[in-house]
C-alpha positions as CSV (number, residue, x, y, z in Angstrom):
1,M,154.9,125.5,188.5
2,K,156.7,122.3,189.5
3,L,155.5,120.1,192.2
4,N,157.9,117.6,193.8
5,L,155.6,114.8,194.9
6,K,158.3,113.1,197.1
7,E,158.7,116.3,199.1
8,M,155.0,117.0,199.3
9,I,153.6,113.5,199.8
10,G,156.5,111.1,200.5
11,E,157.8,107.9,198.9
12,D,154.3,106.4,198.6
13,C,151.4,108.2,196.8
14,L,148.5,106.1,198.1
15,A,145.9,108.2,199.9
16,P,143.0,109.8,198.1
17,T,143.3,112.8,200.5
18,D,146.8,113.4,199.2
19,G,145.5,113.2,195.6
20,D,142.8,115.7,196.5
21,R,145.5,118.1,197.8
22,I,147.5,117.8,194.6
23,Y,144.3,118.3,192.5
24,S,143.5,121.5,194.5
25,I,146.8,122.9,193.5
26,I,147.0,121.9,189.8
27,H,143.3,122.4,188.9
28,P,143.3,126.2,189.0
29,E,146.6,126.3,187.2
30,L,145.3,124.3,184.3
31,L,142.1,126.2,184.2
32,A,144.2,129.4,183.9
33,D,146.2,127.7,181.0
34,R,149.4,127.7,183.0
35,Q,152.1,125.0,182.9
36,V,152.3,122.4,185.7
37,T,155.0,119.7,186.1
38,L,154.4,116.8,188.5
39,D,157.8,115.3,189.5
40,F,157.5,111.8,190.8
41,T,161.3,111.3,191.1
42,A,162.1,109.1,194.1
43,V,158.5,108.1,194.6
44,R,158.3,104.3,195.1
45,V,154.6,103.6,194.8
46,V,151.8,105.4,193.0
47,V,148.4,103.9,193.1
48,S,145.3,104.5,190.9
49,L,143.3,105.7,193.9
50,F,145.7,108.6,194.4
51,L,145.9,109.3,190.6
52,N,142.2,109.3,190.2
53,Q,141.9,112.1,192.8
54,A,144.9,114.1,191.7
55,I,144.6,113.8,187.9
56,G,141.5,111.8,186.9
57,K,139.1,114.4,188.3
58,L,140.7,117.1,186.1
59,Y,138.9,115.7,183.1
60,A,135.5,116.7,184.6
61,D,136.0,120.3,183.5
62,V,139.4,120.8,182.0
63,P,139.6,119.9,178.3
64,P,141.9,116.9,177.6
65,E,143.8,119.1,175.0
66,R,144.6,121.7,177.7
67,I,145.7,119.0,180.2
68,R,148.0,117.5,177.5
69,A,149.4,120.9,176.5
70,N,150.0,122.2,180.1
71,M,150.7,119.3,182.3
72,T,154.0,117.3,182.3
73,V,154.7,114.2,184.4
74,V,158.3,113.3,185.0
75,G,160.1,110.7,187.1
76,L,157.3,108.2,187.2
77,N,158.3,104.6,187.4
78,D,156.9,102.0,185.0
79,P,154.1,100.7,187.2
80,G,153.1,104.3,187.9
81,K,153.1,105.1,184.2
82,F,150.8,102.1,183.6
83,A,148.4,103.2,186.4
84,L,148.4,106.8,185.0
85,R,147.5,105.6,181.5
86,R,144.6,103.6,182.9
87,V,143.4,106.5,185.0
88,V,143.6,109.0,182.1
89,D,141.8,106.6,179.7
90,N,139.1,105.8,182.2
91,S,138.6,109.4,183.2
92,K,138.4,110.6,179.6
93,N,135.7,108.0,178.9
94,Y,133.9,108.6,182.1
95,Y,133.6,112.4,181.8
96,A,133.1,112.5,178.0
97,D,130.2,110.1,177.7
98,K,127.2,110.5,180.0
99,N,125.8,107.0,179.1
100,Y,129.1,105.4,180.1
101,R,129.2,107.5,183.3
102,A,125.7,106.4,184.2
103,A,126.5,102.7,183.5
104,I,129.6,103.0,185.7
105,D,127.7,104.8,188.5
106,R,125.0,102.1,188.4
107,S,127.6,99.4,188.7
108,I,129.2,101.0,191.6
109,D,125.8,101.6,193.3
110,T,125.0,97.9,192.8
111,L,128.4,96.8,194.4
112,E,127.8,99.1,197.4
113,A,124.2,97.8,198.0
């Protein structure tokens, strides 16, 4: 399956709701061990908030090895690549280590109070 993000979302991938939409499409594909390509060609802006919802949440229940083997990202500009690396690294840590996850959640709760 190949998803053209420019056609689906537009030139700017900003909204978490758009990320949720992409997640809902790719999550079952990866769980079924099927190939997914995310094509960001002609997308101008991609932010972490979008990527957290679209890709970061995958690490909650899809093994990183399966994501790496079955998901390809193409056409992403340099700032988008940087954001994606951060999202992937943070998500792996967050979902792999319950102590790390608890510390992050406590920090967020403190900020929201």
